[in-house]
N, C-alpha and C positions, 0 to 999 in steps of 0.2 A: 205477799208471796216470799218466801225466803231468799236472801241474798244469795247469788252464785259462787261457787268455788271455781277458779280457773286453775289449769293446769298446762303449763306450756311445755308440750311434748307429748306425744303419744305412742311412744317405745314401752319397753318391758316396765319401767319402773312407773312412768307416768301412768299406765295400765293399772299396774298393782295400787298405786296410789288413789286413784279413782273407783275401784272397787271397794276400797275401806273407807274413802271419804262418802261413798254413797249411800252409808246407812243413816245419815245425817238427815236424809231425804229432802236435803238441799241440792238444787240443778249443779251440774258438776259438767264444765266444759272442758275440752280438750282442744288444744291448738294443735292441729295436724296438718303437713304440709305434704302429705302423701296421699294423692288421690284415691290409691285402691283401699288405704287404711281408713281414708275417711266414709268411703263408700260401703266398706265392710261394716262399720258402725253405724251407719245411719240405715241400711237396708238391714242388717241380721243383728245387730247388737253384739257383736264380735268384733274382736281384734286378732282375726287368725294369723296375722304375719306375727306379731309380738306375745302375743298371750291366748295360745288357742287352748280350748276346752272350758272356757269362760264367756257365761252370756254377763252383758251390762245390764242394769237396768235403765228404765224408759229415760228417767232424769239424766242420764249421762248421754251428752251428746258431743260431736265433734265439727270442727271449722276451720279451715284455713285463713280465716278474716279475725286478725287478733282484736278490731272493734269489737266483733261479736263476742269473743270469748271472753275479755275483760270487761263488758258493759255492767255496770252497778255491783262487779265482784267486790267481796270484802276481803277475800282470802286468796294468794296466789303462790303456786308452787311452781317451781322452775325446776323442770325436769328434761333438759335438752343436752345433748354430748357437748363437752368443753369447748371445742372449736366455734361451736355456733352462738354460745352465750352473749357474747360481746353484739351481733348482729339483731339477735332475737330481742335483748333487753332494749336496745337503740329503738328498734321498732316498735316497741311494747310501750316507750316512755308516754308518747303523747295521751295514752289509754289509761294509765295510772293514776285512778282518781283519789283525792284527798279521803274517800269513802274507805280505802284499801285499810285493815288492821294488822295484815300478815304478809309478809313476803318470803316464803320458805324454800331456800334452795337445796335441792340434792346433788344437782353437777358438782364434780370434783375436778381438782385441776389448780393449776397455778398460773397467772396472768404472764404471756411471753414478754410484756414489755415492763411490768414493775416487780414480777417474781411474787406476787401477794397472791394468797389464795382465791380463787375466781369469785368467791361470795364478798370480799371484800371490794374486790372491783367492780360486783353486780351493785351492791350498796352504793358506790359514786356514781353510777349510772342513773339511777332513780331520782325522782325529786327530793330536794333536800328533805322536806317535810315528813319524807317516808323512810330515810335511812336509817332509824333506829328500830324501825318494824322488820328489817332485811334478817333474816337468820340462817342457817346451814344446818341442814341432817347429815349424820356422821353414824356409822356403825356397820356390824354385820347383817347386809339385805340381800339375799338374793331374792328379785322381784316374783318369780315363780312360785318359791316357797311362801312367802308372806301372803301371795293371791291365795293359796291354798289353806290358809291358816295355820301355818307352822309359827311356834313361838318365835318372835322377831324383836330385838330391841335397836332404838335410835337414841343417839344424845342429841338434842335440839341447843345448838350455841347461838347467842347474840348478845345485842348490849343491852336489851330491854327485858326485865323479869315477866312485865304482863304480856309481850307478845310471845314470848318462851312457853308460858302457861297456855295462853290461847291455841298454840299449834299443838302443845301436849292435848289438850282437850279435844281436839280435832281429829288427833291419830289415834289415841291409845283405843285398843279393844281388849278381850278377853286372852288374846294372843299377840297383841302388840302393844309393846311397854316403851315409855321414853323418859330418859333422864334429862336435864337440863344444865347446862353451862354459861359461865359468862365469858370462857376462854374460846371468843369467836375466832382468833387468830390461829390458835395450837388445833383447833379441831378442823379447821379448814387445811393446815398444812397435813396434818396427820392425813386424812382422809386423800390428800394427793401424793403424800409419800409412798402410801401403801402399794400404789399400784406398779412400781420399778421393782420392788423386794417381790411381790407375786409374780414377775415375771422369772425372776430368779429361783423360786420355790418350782416355778414350773419345768425351768431348765434341770433340776434335781428328778423330776418324771421322766425327763427325757433321757437322763443319764442313767436311770434305774437305782437312783439313791431314794429308796421309797420312806426312811422314818428317821433315822440317824442325822442326816444332812438337813433334813427340813427343820428339825427340832433345833439343831445347831445355828441353821441361818435365820429362824425366827428370831431367836434370843439376840444375836447380832443385829439385825435389823430395829428391833425395838430398841437396843442401846443406841444406835445410829440415830434413828429418830430422836429419841430424848435429846441428843445432842444438839440437833439442828433445831428443834422447838425451842429450847433454853436459849441457844445463841442468838435466835431471831426475835425473842421476847415473850416467847409462849410458857404456859406451865407443864412442867416436867411430868405430871400424871396423866397428862392427857395421852402421850405415847402408849401408856398401857392400859388405856380406856375403851371403850366401845369404837371410838373413831379410827384408832390405833391399832392397837393388839387385837382386838374382836373382828375390825375390818380385814385386817392383813390375814387372820385364820380364814376367812370365808373366802377373801379373794384369792387366796394362794393356796386353798385345798380343795376348794368344790371343782367338780367336774364342768360347772357352767361359768366358772370364772374365766372371761376371756384373756385376761392376761398371763395367768397362770397357764393356760392352753397354747398362747402365744409362745411361752418361754418352752413349754415341753416341745411344739413341733419346731421350733429353732434348730433342736439339735439337730445335727446331720442334715439338715436341709440346704438346698440348692438356692434358696432366696430368701432374703428376711420380708418380703412384702407380706403383711398381712392377708392380701387377696389371694395370692400366690400360695398361702397356707391355709385357704377355705376359711378367713377369718374377715370378720367388718372391721369398724374401728377399733383400735386397743389403745385406750386412754394411755397406758403407761410408755410406750414409747416417745412421744412428746415430752411427758411427764419426767423421764429419765433425764433427760439433757437438762431441762429446766431446774430439776431437783438439785442437781450436782451444781449448778450456777450459784442456786441459793446457797447451799453448804459452804462454798467456795468464798462467798461473799460474806458470810456469817462468820468463816473462819471455823466452821465445824469439820473434822475429819469424818470421811464417810468411805472408807475404801470398798465397802461391799457397792454401793452405789456406784464408783468409780469403774469397777469390775463389768458390772451390767451395761455402763454408758460404752465400755470399750468394745463390748460384744456387739450392742448395736451398732455402732461405728465398722465394723469389720465387713469386708466384701466377702468373705468365705468362713468357712469353720468359726461359726458364728459363737459356738460356745467356748472356744478355747480360751478365753480371757478370764472366764469364769472358773474352767477345769483349773488353771494356773491359780487363781485365787485361792479356791480352796488348798491345793497341794501346798502353797506358800503362806498358809494361814497362820498365824502365831496368837495363841491364847495368853491372857495374862489375868 
């Protein structure tokens, strides 16, 4: 029997990964805490809630039991929301055996305590023998597009080349291509930083600034991202690669981008709560304050990031700091 692939999570990206990985004909197990999603997958081979219109092969299953999901697994993908990473990884730790050959995280964000990318924090939560096998996926990847076979690119970053090449082989298809990088810190930081900037691009939509302002802000955002990455000890070029520029474009431009949509709906809104704006979890909200704190800690100038943070700190007229930033902007 072929070794299983475990995916921690059962949302949009976890489902897209499952559909992609299923082609190896290895058992693919999704860790799912939502009873309705688990039942839908078990009874109907569908995940209507997160990936409507797709049927899953019989060898893709779901369970709310981590012991079942991780039993005999050789490859693990982490695809849970950023706020759940520490809890899920702590629960998973007893079941992470020495058989595991890769742990690839697609969860993006910064650890609130250390301000390190979540993938670095994840590596510290697994047994020491597995830490070099932890890597992260970054890049412009909308889950629904990836599931439909639209050309998609990831950069896989980690500290062990054999692990990176293994994950690359698992993921690549005719439509999904992967680059590799040893800049784990940079890819992790870029993946987290793009979410706040995507909120700003969304505010451009809300303010009816369709193109010029977005191009301007994209340029400024990448310059700020470069500054933060270099000051933090990462590689400059990572900011302009798939995890930085690539992911920021898709997150800040796509109608499916939740951070972009949040920024758009924030303009003129009476509430800044995502639920009041018809949205679920918006990763960029928490990421903004953490990213700004990191920028200040490493002494990196980030005035655009500061303006986004001021917007999220206000009680009304949420877009006003961003409008003021644009009016008072000085280019050099």
